[in-house]
Structure formats: C-alpha cells, structure tokens
N, C-alpha and C positions, 0 to 999 in steps of 0.2 A: 834803467830800470822803470816800468810806468809806475805811473802813479792811481791810484783805486779810491773812486771814494767810499767809505762804509758804512753799510747803515745801520742803525742805531744797535739794533738786534749783533750785528760780526761786532760792533764795538764793545760791548757786553759779553760774548763770548770771549776776545781777548784778555777783558778784565779779570774775566771769571779764572781766565789762562792764566794770565801773570799771579793771579793774589792762589794760586791752587789749590780753586774749589772744583774743579772737570776733574773726574773720577772715571778711571776703566770701567766697561763695560764686561759682563763675565760673558765669555763665547765668545769672544768680539770678534772671531774669523768669522765663525756661523754668521751671525749677524753683521760681517762688513758684505759678505756672499750673499747673503738676502737684498740687501738694499742694492745690491749691484744689480739683481736680477731685475729690481723694478725697476730702477732706472733706464738698464736695459730695453725694457719693455715699450718703456714710455714712452723715450726719445727716441727710436727707431721707428715708429710706426709713421708712415705716409695717410696724410689727410690731404682728401680734395677740397678747393675752395674755390667758392663763385666771387668774381667779379667783376664790375662792369668797368669799363675805360669808352671813352670817347673814340670814335672810328681815325680820327685821326692820332692820338697817341698810340691805337695798338697797331695802325699802321709804319710808325715810327719806332718802335719797340722791333714790328715783324723786319724791318729793315736792318737795324742794328744787330737783328740777331741773324740774319742772313752777310750782313760780314764778317760776321766772328765765325760763320759756319754752323750754327746751333739751331736745333728747333727753337721757338720763341718760347714755347711752355716753359726750355732749361732754362735759359736770359733771365726769366720773369724769377726762376724758381731761385739758380742765384743771386741773384740781384735781393732777394728778398731775403737770403740765407746769409749774403754780406752784413744787411743793416741789421739783420738779430744780433750778430753779433758783439754789434757797439754796445 
C-alpha cells in the first residue's frame, strides 16, 4: 500500500467522518453527476504553453524523441504528465 501525506483539510475530513459529523446531501446522484461533468470539462481541456529552452536542451530532447520514435512535443508532454502525477 502506498503512503500518502494528508493535508490538514484531509485530516480534518477524516476526523469529521470518524466522529459521524458528515451527512449525506439530498439528491446525491444528481450532485455527483453535476460535479463529474465539471471535472470532465475542466480536466480534459488541452492548453498550449510556450516555454523557452536552450538550443542544446532542445536538441537533446529531439534526439531522445527520435530514439523513441515520437514527435518531440509528444515526449515533452509525456514527461510533464508523468511529473504532474507525482
């Protein structure tokens, strides 16, 4: 099992849950559907960014991408995605 450090807010939510202070909301299915649509629309949007790299770094990235058979933009996007999951 992975160990995750909890924020103070997460710790407070766990305490409230364990003490029975959390209550169900009315129309839970409708609220869940609504918030899922919010998350889907905000998380699936792709955005363009501009970044300045040294020519040397860019050439190294392009070489690594060529080794893997990928466009270099795809490699950069993949690296950023992997980093964001940590």
